[in-house]
C-alpha positions in Angstrom: 0.0 -0.2 0.1 2.9 2.3 0.8 4.5 1.6 -2.1 1.5 1.9 -4.2 0.9 5.4 -2.6 4.3 6.7 -3.5 3.6 5.3 -7.2 0.3 7.2 -7.1 2.0 10.4 -6.1 4.7 10.0 -8.7 2.2 9.6 -11.5 0.3 12.4 -10.4 3.3 14.6 -10.3 4.1 13.3 -13.9 1.0 14.8 -14.9 2.1 18.5 -13.8 3.6 20.3 -16.5 7.0 21.8 -15.3 7.7 25.4 -16.8 10.0 25.2 -19.6 12.9 27.5 -19.9 13.9 26.2 -23.2 14.6 29.3 -25.7 11.9 29.6 -28.6 12.9 28.1 -31.8 11.3 31.4 -33.5 13.3 33.9 -31.2 16.4 31.9 -31.7 15.9 32.0 -35.6 15.1 35.8 -35.6 18.2 36.2 -33.5 20.5 34.2 -36.0 18.7 36.4 -38.9 19.6 39.7 -37.2 23.3 38.5 -36.5 23.5 37.4 -39.9 22.2 40.5 -41.4 24.2 42.7 -38.9 27.4 41.1 -40.5 26.2 42.1 -44.1 25.6 45.6 -43.1 29.0 45.9 -41.2 30.7 44.8 -44.4 28.9 47.4 -46.3 29.6 50.1 -43.8 33.3 49.1 -43.8 33.5 49.2 -47.9 31.9 52.8 -47.5 34.4 54.2 -45.1 37.2 52.5 -46.9 36.4 54.3 -50.2 35.0 57.5 -48.7 37.3 60.4 -50.2 39.1 58.1 -52.8 37.0 59.6 -55.8 39.2 61.8 -58.3 36.0 63.2 -59.8 32.8 64.3 -58.3 30.1 64.7 -57.1 31.4 64.0 -53.5 29.4 63.5 -50.4 29.9 67.0 -49.0 29.0 68.7 -52.1 25.5 66.9 -52.7 24.2 65.2 -49.5 21.7 67.5 -47.4 21.5 66.9 -43.8 18.1 68.5 -43.1 15.8 66.3 -45.0 17.6 63.0 -43.9 17.2 64.0 -40.2 13.5 64.3 -40.5 13.4 61.1 -42.4 15.4 59.6 -39.4 13.1 61.0 -36.9 10.1 59.3 -38.7 12.0 55.7 -38.8 13.1 56.0 -35.2 9.8 57.2 -33.8 8.4 53.8 -35.4 10.3 51.8 -33.0 8.3 53.8 -30.4 5.1 53.2 -31.8 5.9 49.3 -32.5 6.5 49.0 -28.9 2.9 50.4 -28.1 1.5 48.3 -30.7 2.9 45.0 -29.0 1.7 46.2 -25.5 -1.9 46.7 -26.8 -1.7 43.2 -28.5 -0.6 41.7 -25.4 -3.5 43.2 -23.5 -5.9 41.9 -26.0 -6.8 45.4 -27.3 -6.9 44.6 -31.0 -8.4 47.9 -31.9 -5.7 50.0 -30.4 -3.4 47.5 -31.7 -4.3 48.3 -35.3 -3.9 51.9 -34.7 -0.6 51.9 -33.5 0.6 49.3 -36.1 -0.9 51.7 -38.8 0.9 54.7 -37.4 4.1 52.5 -37.3 3.7 51.5 -41.3 3.1 55.2 -42.1 6.1 56.2 -40.4 8.1 53.8 -42.3 6.5 54.5 -45.5 7.3 58.2 -45.0 11.0 57.1 -44.5 11.0 55.4 -47.7 9.3 58.2 -49.6 11.9 60.9 -48.2 14.7 58.3 -49.4 13.1 58.3 -52.8 12.8 61.9 -52.7 16.6 62.2 -51.8 17.4 59.8 -54.6 15.7 61.6 -57.3 17.4 64.8 -56.4 20.8 63.2 -56.4 20.1 61.5 -59.6 18.3 64.1 -61.7 20.0 67.4 -60.2 23.4 66.3 -59.2 24.1 63.4 -61.7 25.0 60.7 -59.1 24.3 57.1 -59.9 25.7 54.3 -58.9 28.1 54.0 -61.9 29.2 57.6 -61.5 32.0 57.0 -59.2 33.1 55.1 -55.9 30.8 57.4 -53.8 27.9 56.7 -55.8 28.4 52.9 -55.8 29.1 52.3 -52.1 26.0 55.3 -51.3 23.4 53.5 -53.2 24.6 49.8 -52.3 24.7 50.8 -48.5 21.4 52.9 -48.3 19.7 51.0 -50.8 20.4 47.6 -48.9 19.0 49.6 -45.8 15.8 50.4 -47.9 15.4 47.0 -49.1 14.9 45.8 -45.4 12.7 48.5 -44.5 10.5 47.6 -47.5 10.6 44.0 -46.4 9.5 45.2 -42.7 6.8 47.3 -44.0 5.3 44.3 -46.1 5.6 42.0 -43.1 3.9 44.6 -40.7 1.2 45.4 -43.4 0.3 41.7 -43.8 -0.1 41.5 -40.1 -2.4 44.5 -40.0 -4.4 43.0 -42.9 -4.7 39.9 -40.6 -5.9 41.8 -37.7 -8.5 43.4 -39.8 -9.7 40.3 -41.0 -10.0 38.8 -37.5 -7.0 36.3 -37.9 -4.7 37.8 -35.2 -5.3 36.6 -31.6 -3.6 38.1 -28.5 -2.9 34.8 -26.6 -2.0 32.8 -29.7 -0.1 35.2 -31.8 1.3 37.9 -29.7 4.8 35.8 -29.5 4.8 35.6 -33.3 4.0 39.2 -33.8 6.7 40.3 -31.3 9.3 38.4 -33.3 8.6 40.6 -36.1 8.9 43.8 -33.8 12.5 42.5 -33.4 13.3 42.8 -36.8 11.6 46.2 -37.0 13.8 47.3 -34.1 16.8 46.1 -35.6 16.2 48.0 -39.0 15.8 51.1 -37.1 19.1 50.4 -35.1 21.0 49.9 -38.1 19.9 53.2 -39.5 21.9 54.9 -36.6 24.9 53.6 -38.0 24.2 54.0 -41.7 23.3 57.7 -40.7 26.3 58.2 -38.8 28.6 56.6 -41.4 27.1 58.3 -44.5 25.6 61.8 -43.2 28.2 62.5 -40.5 31.4 60.9 -41.1 31.3 60.6 -44.7 30.3 64.3 -45.2 33.4 65.5 -43.8 35.8 66.8 -46.6 39.5 65.4 -46.4 41.4 67.4 -44.2 38.6 69.4 -43.1 38.6 71.6 -46.5 35.3 73.2 -47.3 
């Protein structure tokens, strides 16, 4: 009887699910993706800095890059990291309506950034004759900034897909919060990378050699 009691308690204990502390496969996958993409961006940034100021013909960064509009674009993009945090909080609380509102604002801010990038590129190509084939500056500039713009575009498509699914009633707080939160990791990564791209291209890269005007 005593042995049976021991076995009974053991079997009932086996039915209790122990809390799992294993990392989620989705989180590990997203972390690996972010690490890999960070390496790619690092290579582009190093290449840009290596070739900066090596052109023998213009236009040069300090001649054509305007800081003011890019600052406005940057504020919009970095603000989207704040709005996506609020979106995740609303989804965790089950406030789907508020989640949709914050997610839409995040998408609009990211779209404004892409619009501003397009305006900048139009001006550089049309008014300053700077293309990807013009010189080393053009090649590295469009490669680095364009690579980042591509990532912003991918992020916006994914965020828009989530918003559409929520409007169709396909997003539930308890079931989907973790999945959508992983997407927010990617968006934060895209925003964080822009800080380094901005400093590389528009702060360090705009300085003339020797400080000459």
